[in-house]
C-alpha positions as CSV (number, residue, x, y, z in Angstrom):
1,X,-7.9,-1.6,-50.7
2,X,-5.9,1.2,-50.4
3,X,-8.0,2.7,-47.4
4,X,-7.6,-0.6,-45.9
5,X,-3.8,-0.5,-46.2
6,X,-3.5,2.9,-44.8
7,X,-5.7,1.4,-41.4
8,X,-3.3,-1.2,-41.0
9,X,-0.6,1.2,-40.9
10,X,-2.3,3.7,-38.7
11,X,-3.0,0.4,-36.1
12,X,1.3,-0.5,-36.5
13,X,2.2,2.9,-36.1
14,X,-0.3,3.2,-32.8
15,X,0.8,0.0,-31.4
16,X,4.7,1.0,-31.9
17,X,3.6,4.7,-30.0
18,X,2.0,2.5,-27.3
19,X,4.9,0.1,-26.9
20,X,7.6,3.2,-27.1
21,X,5.7,5.1,-24.9
22,X,6.5,3.4,-21.5
23,X,10.2,4.3,-21.4
24,X,10.5,4.6,-17.7
25,X,9.5,0.9,-17.8
26,X,13.0,-0.2,-19.2
27,X,15.1,-1.8,-16.7
28,X,19.0,-1.1,-16.9
29,X,21.5,-3.4,-15.5
30,X,25.0,-2.3,-14.5
31,X,28.2,-4.5,-14.8
32,X,29.2,-7.3,-17.0
33,X,27.1,-10.0,-18.1
34,X,27.3,-13.6,-18.8
35,X,25.2,-15.5,-21.7
36,X,24.2,-15.1,-25.3
37,X,24.2,-11.5,-25.4
38,X,21.6,-11.7,-28.5
39,X,18.8,-13.7,-27.1
40,X,19.7,-14.0,-23.5
41,X,18.9,-15.1,-20.8
42,X,21.9,-12.6,-19.4
43,X,22.9,-13.3,-15.9
44,X,24.7,-10.4,-13.9
45,X,26.3,-11.2,-10.6
46,X,28.6,-8.2,-8.4
47,X,28.6,-7.2,-4.9
48,X,26.0,-6.1,-5.5
49,X,24.5,-6.1,-8.5
50,X,23.0,-2.5,-9.3
51,X,19.3,-1.7,-11.6
52,X,17.5,0.7,-11.7
53,X,13.8,1.2,-13.0
54,X,12.4,4.6,-13.7
55,X,12.5,5.8,-9.9
56,X,13.6,2.2,-8.4
57,X,16.9,1.6,-7.4
58,X,17.6,-2.0,-7.0
59,X,20.6,-4.0,-5.7
60,X,20.8,-7.7,-5.6
61,X,23.5,-10.7,-5.4
62,X,22.4,-11.6,-8.8
63,X,20.5,-11.0,-11.9
64,X,18.9,-12.3,-15.0
65,X,17.9,-10.7,-18.0
66,X,15.5,-12.6,-20.3
67,X,13.3,-11.9,-23.6
68,X,10.2,-13.7,-24.7
69,X,11.1,-16.9,-26.8
70,X,12.3,-16.6,-30.0
71,X,12.9,-12.5,-29.7
72,X,16.2,-11.3,-29.5
73,X,16.7,-8.7,-26.2
74,X,17.1,-5.8,-28.2
75,X,13.4,-6.4,-30.2
76,X,11.8,-7.7,-26.5
77,X,12.8,-3.9,-25.0
78,X,9.4,-3.3,-23.3
79,X,8.5,-6.9,-23.0
80,X,11.7,-8.5,-21.0
81,X,11.8,-9.8,-17.7
82,X,14.6,-9.6,-14.7
83,X,15.0,-12.0,-11.7
84,X,16.6,-10.5,-8.9
85,X,18.2,-13.0,-6.1
86,X,19.9,-13.0,-2.8
87,X,19.7,-10.2,-0.5
88,X,17.4,-7.8,-2.5
89,X,17.0,-4.5,-1.8
90,X,14.7,-1.9,-3.4
91,X,14.4,1.8,-2.8
92,X,12.2,4.6,-4.5
93,X,12.3,7.8,-2.5
94,X,11.1,7.6,1.1
95,X,10.4,4.1,0.8
96,X,12.7,0.8,1.3
97,X,12.2,-2.3,0.6
98,X,13.8,-5.6,0.8
99,X,13.1,-9.5,0.3
100,X,15.0,-12.5,-1.1
101,X,13.9,-12.2,-4.7
102,X,12.3,-9.7,-6.9
103,X,10.4,-10.3,-10.6
104,X,10.1,-7.5,-12.5
105,X,8.2,-7.6,-15.9
106,X,9.0,-4.8,-18.5
107,X,5.6,-5.0,-20.0
108,X,3.3,-4.5,-17.1
109,X,6.0,-2.3,-14.8
110,X,5.8,-4.4,-11.8
111,X,8.2,-5.8,-9.1
112,X,7.0,-8.6,-6.7
113,X,9.2,-8.7,-3.8
114,X,9.0,-12.4,-2.2
115,X,10.7,-14.3,0.9
116,X,9.6,-12.0,3.9
117,X,9.8,-8.7,2.1
118,X,9.5,-5.8,4.4
119,X,9.1,-2.2,3.7
120,X,9.7,1.5,5.4
121,X,8.8,4.7,4.7
122,X,10.0,7.3,6.7
123,X,8.6,10.9,7.2
124,X,9.8,13.9,5.1
125,X,10.6,15.6,8.9
126,X,10.6,14.5,11.7
127,X,8.4,16.6,13.3
128,X,5.7,15.1,10.4
129,X,5.6,11.4,12.8
130,X,6.4,8.1,12.9
131,X,8.1,5.6,10.3
132,X,5.8,3.3,8.8
133,X,7.0,-0.4,8.8
134,X,5.0,-3.0,6.3
135,X,5.8,-6.8,6.3
136,X,3.7,-9.5,4.0
137,X,4.2,-12.3,2.0
138,X,4.7,-10.7,-1.1
139,X,5.2,-7.2,-2.1
140,X,4.4,-5.2,-5.6
141,X,5.8,-2.0,-6.4
142,X,4.4,-0.4,-10.0
143,X,6.8,1.8,-11.5
144,X,4.2,4.1,-13.0
145,X,3.2,5.1,-9.7
146,X,4.2,5.4,-6.0
147,X,1.8,2.6,-5.0
148,X,2.9,-0.7,-4.0
149,X,0.4,-3.5,-2.8
150,X,1.0,-6.0,-0.2
151,X,-0.8,-9.5,0.5
152,X,-0.6,-12.2,2.8
153,X,-0.5,-11.8,6.4
154,X,0.0,-8.3,5.7
155,X,1.5,-6.6,9.6
156,X,1.5,-2.4,9.5
157,X,3.6,-0.6,12.2
158,X,3.5,3.4,12.7
159,X,4.6,4.7,15.6
160,X,1.7,3.6,18.7
161,X,-0.7,1.8,15.9
162,X,-0.5,-2.0,14.2
163,X,-2.7,-2.8,11.4
164,X,-3.3,-6.3,10.2
165,X,-4.8,-7.5,7.0
166,X,-5.2,-9.7,4.2
167,X,-4.1,-6.9,1.7
168,X,-2.6,-3.3,2.1
169,X,-2.3,-1.2,-0.5
170,X,0.1,1.9,0.4
171,X,-0.4,5.8,-1.8
172,X,3.3,7.2,-0.9
173,X,2.2,10.5,-2.4
174,X,-0.5,10.6,-0.2
175,X,0.9,8.5,2.7
176,X,-2.2,6.6,2.7
177,X,-2.7,3.2,3.6
178,X,-6.0,0.9,2.2
179,X,-6.2,-2.5,4.0
180,X,-8.9,-4.9,2.9
181,X,-9.8,-8.5,3.9
182,X,-10.5,-9.1,7.6
183,X,-8.5,-5.7,8.6
184,X,-8.2,-4.2,11.9
185,X,-5.8,-1.4,13.5
186,X,-5.0,-1.4,17.1
187,X,-3.7,1.7,18.8
188,X,-1.5,0.7,22.2
189,X,-2.3,1.5,25.4
190,X,-0.5,5.1,27.1
191,X,-1.1,5.9,30.4
192,X,-4.7,6.0,31.6
193,X,-6.1,5.1,27.9
194,X,-6.6,1.5,27.7
195,X,-6.0,-0.3,24.1
196,X,-8.3,0.7,21.5
197,X,-8.9,-1.6,18.6
198,X,-10.7,-0.9,15.5
199,X,-12.4,-3.5,12.6
200,X,-14.6,-2.5,9.7
201,X,-14.5,-4.1,6.3
202,X,-12.1,-1.8,5.1
203,X,-9.6,0.1,7.1
204,X,-8.0,3.3,5.2
205,X,-5.5,5.0,7.8
206,X,-3.1,8.6,6.9
207,X,-0.3,7.8,8.3
208,X,1.3,11.3,8.6
209,X,-1.7,12.8,10.6
210,X,-2.6,9.4,12.3
211,X,-6.5,9.7,10.8
212,X,-8.6,6.6,10.3
213,X,-11.7,6.0,8.1
214,X,-13.1,2.4,8.6
215,X,-16.2,1.6,6.9
216,X,-18.6,-1.7,6.7
217,X,-19.7,-2.7,9.8
218,X,-17.1,-1.5,12.0
219,X,-15.9,-2.1,16.0
220,X,-14.5,0.0,18.3
221,X,-13.5,-2.1,21.5
222,X,-11.5,-0.3,24.5
223,X,-11.6,-2.3,28.1
224,X,-15.5,-3.1,28.7
225,X,-16.6,-0.6,25.9
226,X,-18.0,-2.0,22.7
227,X,-19.0,0.9,19.9
228,X,-20.5,-0.8,16.4
229,X,-22.0,1.4,13.5
230,X,-21.9,1.7,9.9
231,X,-18.3,3.6,9.5
232,X,-15.8,5.8,11.6
233,X,-13.5,8.5,11.5
234,X,-10.9,8.4,14.3
235,X,-8.4,11.0,15.1
236,X,-6.1,9.4,17.1
237,X,-4.2,12.7,18.1
238,X,-7.5,14.3,19.6
239,X,-8.3,11.0,20.7
240,X,-11.7,10.7,19.5
241,X,-13.7,8.3,17.2
242,X,-16.9,9.9,15.6
243,X,-19.4,6.8,14.8
244,X,-22.1,6.9,12.1
245,X,-24.9,4.9,10.8
246,X,-26.8,2.6,13.2
247,X,-24.3,3.5,16.3
248,X,-24.5,2.1,19.1
249,X,-22.2,1.7,22.3
250,X,-22.3,-1.1,25.2
251,X,-20.3,-1.1,28.8
252,X,-20.4,-4.4,29.3
253,X,-19.2,-3.8,33.5
254,X,-21.3,-1.0,33.6
255,X,-24.2,-2.2,31.3
256,X,-24.8,1.3,30.2
257,X,-26.3,1.6,26.5
258,X,-25.6,4.7,24.5
259,X,-27.8,4.8,21.5
260,X,-27.2,7.4,18.6
261,X,-30.3,9.2,17.6
262,X,-31.4,8.6,13.4
263,X,-30.3,11.6,12.9
264,X,-27.0,11.8,15.1
265,X,-23.6,10.0,15.6
266,X,-22.0,8.8,18.5
267,X,-18.5,10.9,19.7
268,X,-16.2,8.9,21.7
269,X,-13.2,10.1,23.8
270,X,-11.0,7.1,24.2
271,X,-8.8,9.1,26.6
272,X,-11.7,9.7,28.9
273,X,-13.9,6.2,28.1
274,X,-16.9,8.5,27.5
275,X,-19.1,8.4,24.8
276,X,-22.1,10.3,24.0
277,X,-24.9,10.7,21.6
278,X,-25.4,14.1,19.2
279,X,-28.4,14.6,17.5
280,X,-26.6,16.0,14.2
281,X,-25.6,14.9,11.2
282,X,-21.4,14.5,10.9
283,X,-20.1,13.8,7.4
284,X,-16.8,11.9,7.3
285,X,-13.8,13.9,5.2
286,X,-14.0,10.4,3.0
287,X,-12.3,13.0,-0.1
288,X,-9.0,12.6,2.1
289,X,-8.8,8.9,2.1
290,X,-8.5,8.5,-1.9
291,X,-5.9,7.0,-3.3
292,X,-4.1,8.7,-5.9
293,X,-6.5,8.6,-9.0
294,X,-9.0,6.9,-7.3
295,X,-12.7,8.4,-8.1
């Protein structure tokens, strides 16, 4: 019996330690509040209301802090919810986001922006390229890491590149966007270079270097030229795409077909409208396109 009691005690201590191991998830709202101080909910209003959660800075017209039923606000720390409404603005490092409402849960560490949310991520230096703009139906910010997840009619703009998808995960530390759900990425026409659109099952884009890794039934369409394959690595700055796996390029105007050998790949110069087959293996640097913590 003593052994069982000891085990129960250890399990209780472990549970308490796990609850207390996420202090970064605790929301702190500034200013006076209306409501029951002990049981809540508490309503904050101001011009604007300001709050912090880990590295997130939040501003809104109004905020409400609530605890689960039957638990005091103090005892519920780590399980409370905070709802921000009215001109919500969120900042974290180089990321700025906004929407009409933000629902935050201390238990999950997730803050969900709704009401036509949008976000902007600026480069560290002007020489590092263009800012990244994201809009979606819903946007979730994770306070345990510097990653946001956007869903529903997602749009991404990065200089002359624009992307569309059902879902987008943006890794702020790696400046990496992962798009899934009918993803496409379009590079705008420039000079004699025609517009280029790339589609596949998954698009991964390093926004700083403007390099792409697209996998799963990829298709590149530029003018009268259509190139298909299993995967593609595209370097926007060098204007070159490397297509691997059953790679074929067809020009509907000239009727010319270029097919990669079984052991080779296609190299497509998007600035010259030229495709050539190379009889050697090309290895896409997929490690560069992994999200933080992804194996």
